[in-house]
N, C-alpha and C positions, 0 to 999 in steps of 0.2 A: 556540634564538631564533625559529625559525619558528613554533613553536607559540604562542610569546607574542605574535606579530604577528599570527597568525590570531585569538587570543583577544581582543586589542585591537580588532581589526577588528569582530568579531562584537559586543563591547561597544558600539562606535561606532554600529553599525547597530541595536542595541536601544534607545540612548539616543535615537537620531535618529526612530525610529518611536514611541517612548513620549513625545517631547517634552522629554525630560530634558537635551537638549542646550543649552537656555537655562539656563545657569548664572547664578550670581550677578554674575560679572564683565559678562556681556553684558546684564544688567538694568541694573547700575550705569552701564555705558557708554550704553546707548540708550533705557532707560526713561524718565528724565526728558525727554530730547528728543522722544520719541514723545508722551509726555503734554503737553508745552507744545504740540507742533504741532496735536495734536487739539484742545486748548483753543482755540488761534487759529482752528482750522478752524471749530469750533463757533460761536464768536462772529462769524465772518464770516457764517455761515449765518443766525444769529439776526439780524443786523444786516439781510440782504438780504430775508429774510422779512418783517420788521418794516417795511422800505420798501415792499415790495410791498403790505402791510396798509394803510399809509398812502395809497397810491395807490387802493387800492379803496374806503377811506372817503371819499375826495374824490370819487370817481365816485358812490358811493352817495348822497352828500349832494345832488349835482347832479341825480340821476335822482328822488330824493325831492321836491326843490323843483319840478321840473318836473311831477311827478305832482299835487302840491298845487295848482299853478296850472292844470293841466287840470281837476281836480276842482272848484275855485272856478269856474271858466267854465262848467262843466257845472250846477252848482247855480244860477248866475245865469240860465243860458239856460232851465233848467226853471221857475225862478220866473217869467220873462217869459211863457213858454208858459202856464203855468196861469193867470197874471193876466189874460193876454189871452183864454183860454177861458172865463175866469168873467166878463169884462167889467171887471175892476177895472184901475186904473191909478194911477199917481203914487205917494203916500207908502208904500203897502204894499210894491210893489216896489222902491222905493228903499231901505226898511228891509231887506228880505231882501239886497238886494245889498251894503249896508253891513255887514250880519252875516257873509256870507260872506267878504268882504275882512277883517273883523276875524279871523274863524276861520282864514283863509288865513295871515295875518301871523302869529298866534300859533303855528300849526303850523310856519312857517317858522323862526321864532326858536327853538322848541323842537328843531327838526332842526338848526340851526347850533350850539346849545349842546351837543347829543348828540355832533356830529361834532367839536367842538373838544374835548370830554372825551376822546373815543377818540383822536385825534391826539395830545393831551397823554400818554396812556397810552403810545402808541407811541414817542414821543419819548424817554419814560423807558426803555423797552426798549432803545432804540438807545444811549442814555447807558450803560446797564448793559452792553451787549455791546461797546461801544467801551472801557469801563473794563476789562473781562475781556481784550480784545484787548491793551490796553496793559500789563496787569500780568502776563500770561503771557509770559515771555520765555524764550528757550532758555537753560538753565543753563550751556551750554558756550561761548556767544557773548557777547563783551563782558564777560567776567568783570572786577570791578574790579581794577585793578593800582595798589597804593599808590604805588610808585615813580613810575609815568608820571604819576599824580595830582599828586604833589609835584613834579615836574618842570615840570609844565603850570603850577603855581602860582608857581614860582620864575621860570619864563620870562615870565610875565606880569608879575611885578614888574620885571624887567629892562626889557622894553619894546622892544628892539631886535630886529629880524628876523634880522639876521645872527648874534646871540649865540643866539637861540632855535634857529636852523638848526643851529649847533655843538653845542647842548646835546642836540638830539634826535639827531643823529649820533652823538655820543659815548654817549649812553644806548643807542641800537641796537647798537653795538660792544660795550658792556658786558653787554648781555642775551644777546648770542648766543654 
């Protein structure tokens, strides 16, 4: 008898070291739960990183609009200085100023459309991660119970809270 205990202990140690102790029962019990938990964690991480990307896109749009405004001001100032240095004034300076305003407006509109498209892509990513989060349920929690669903439907038909309580109590006693 002692020899068989020693042999069993030796086999257990070898199984533990080789990783063979994770048998089919262990995988059946904890594998689906682990997979579901990892899916939910990955979906949460994806959603969070997408939200950070959206904030970065908004900040980038503001920074780009500011840079466009600065470049417009620099171009107008350069045109005024060149006009003053060459002795020109009036229409040519106004034309350059108008053209820089047009270019600035077009660049800002392009920047806004680009940022809007990027934000839409990020919102799509959030929707996908939220859908994954909702779809990945723990297989061992909230399993559908046909009897309980039938009792709920029946008690809703009755409509009396006292009767519903009695039905719920009797169902609990029945299932224990």
